[in-house]
C-alpha positions in Angstrom: -12.9 161.7 162.9 -12.0 159.3 160.1 -8.4 158.5 159.2 -7.2 160.0 156.0 -4.4 158.4 154.0 -1.6 160.8 153.5 1.0 161.2 150.7 4.5 161.0 152.0 7.3 163.2 151.4 10.2 161.8 149.5 12.6 161.7 152.5 10.0 160.0 154.6 9.2 157.4 151.9 12.9 156.6 151.7 13.0 156.1 155.5 10.0 153.9 155.6 11.3 151.8 152.7 14.6 151.3 154.3 13.1 150.4 157.7 10.8 147.9 156.0 13.6 146.3 154.2 15.7 146.1 157.3 13.2 143.4 158.5 13.5 141.1 155.4 13.8 141.3 151.6 10.5 142.1 149.9 8.9 142.9 146.6 7.5 146.3 145.9 3.8 145.3 146.5 4.9 143.7 149.9 6.7 146.8 151.0 3.6 148.9 150.3 1.3 146.5 152.1 3.6 146.2 155.2 3.8 150.0 155.6 0.1 150.3 155.3 -0.4 147.4 157.7 2.0 148.7 160.4 0.6 152.2 160.2 -2.9 150.7 160.7 -4.0 152.1 157.3 -2.9 155.7 157.9 -0.1 155.6 155.4 -0.6 154.4 151.9 2.1 154.4 149.2 0.8 154.6 145.7 2.8 152.7 143.0 3.6 155.9 141.2 5.7 157.0 144.2 7.0 153.6 145.4 8.8 152.3 142.3 10.6 155.6 141.5 11.8 155.6 145.2 13.0 151.9 144.9 14.9 152.7 141.7 16.5 155.8 143.4 17.5 153.9 146.4 19.0 151.2 144.3 20.9 153.7 142.3 22.3 155.2 145.5 23.4 151.7 146.6 21.3 151.6 149.6 19.2 148.7 148.4 19.9 145.9 145.9 17.5 143.7 144.0 17.1 140.3 142.4 14.3 138.5 140.6 12.4 135.7 142.4 9.0 134.0 142.7 6.3 135.7 144.7 3.8 133.9 146.9 1.5 133.3 143.9 4.4 132.0 141.7 4.7 135.2 139.6 8.1 136.7 138.9 8.8 139.7 141.2 11.8 141.9 141.9 12.8 141.5 145.5 14.6 144.3 147.3 17.0 144.1 150.2 19.0 146.5 152.3 22.8 146.8 151.6 25.3 147.5 154.2 25.4 151.2 153.0 21.7 151.1 153.3 21.8 150.0 156.9 24.2 152.9 157.7 21.8 155.3 155.8 18.8 153.9 157.8 20.7 154.7 161.1 21.4 158.2 159.8 17.8 158.8 158.5 16.3 157.5 161.7 18.4 160.0 163.8 17.4 162.9 161.5 13.7 161.9 161.7 13.8 161.7 165.5 15.3 165.2 165.7 12.7 166.6 163.3 9.8 164.9 165.2 11.1 166.3 168.4 11.2 169.8 167.1 7.8 169.6 165.5 6.4 168.3 168.8 7.9 171.2 170.7 6.4 173.6 168.2 2.9 172.0 168.5 3.0 172.0 172.2 3.6 175.8 172.4 0.7 177.7 173.8 
């Protein structure tokens, strides 16, 4: 069975972005690549979903950004987690774990 790349629900995308930025500041393309790499190619984020999510998270104060030079010396906007974002990541992680447990229970029902 081949792996299919799946579109992410908005809340899940927010959680994945926050978790990725908890590791280190990154530009948008780097965030997208890291998520795809860590998920072994199962999750893919298209740019049309990623950048609106980054703007939304920045507006909510969960991430901040500043311009810098990328690995190939191009100007790129780098995003980093704020203190409020770290708190939100903890809350979102707890919520996700509860939902995942509930879905697993339902799938295991005979």
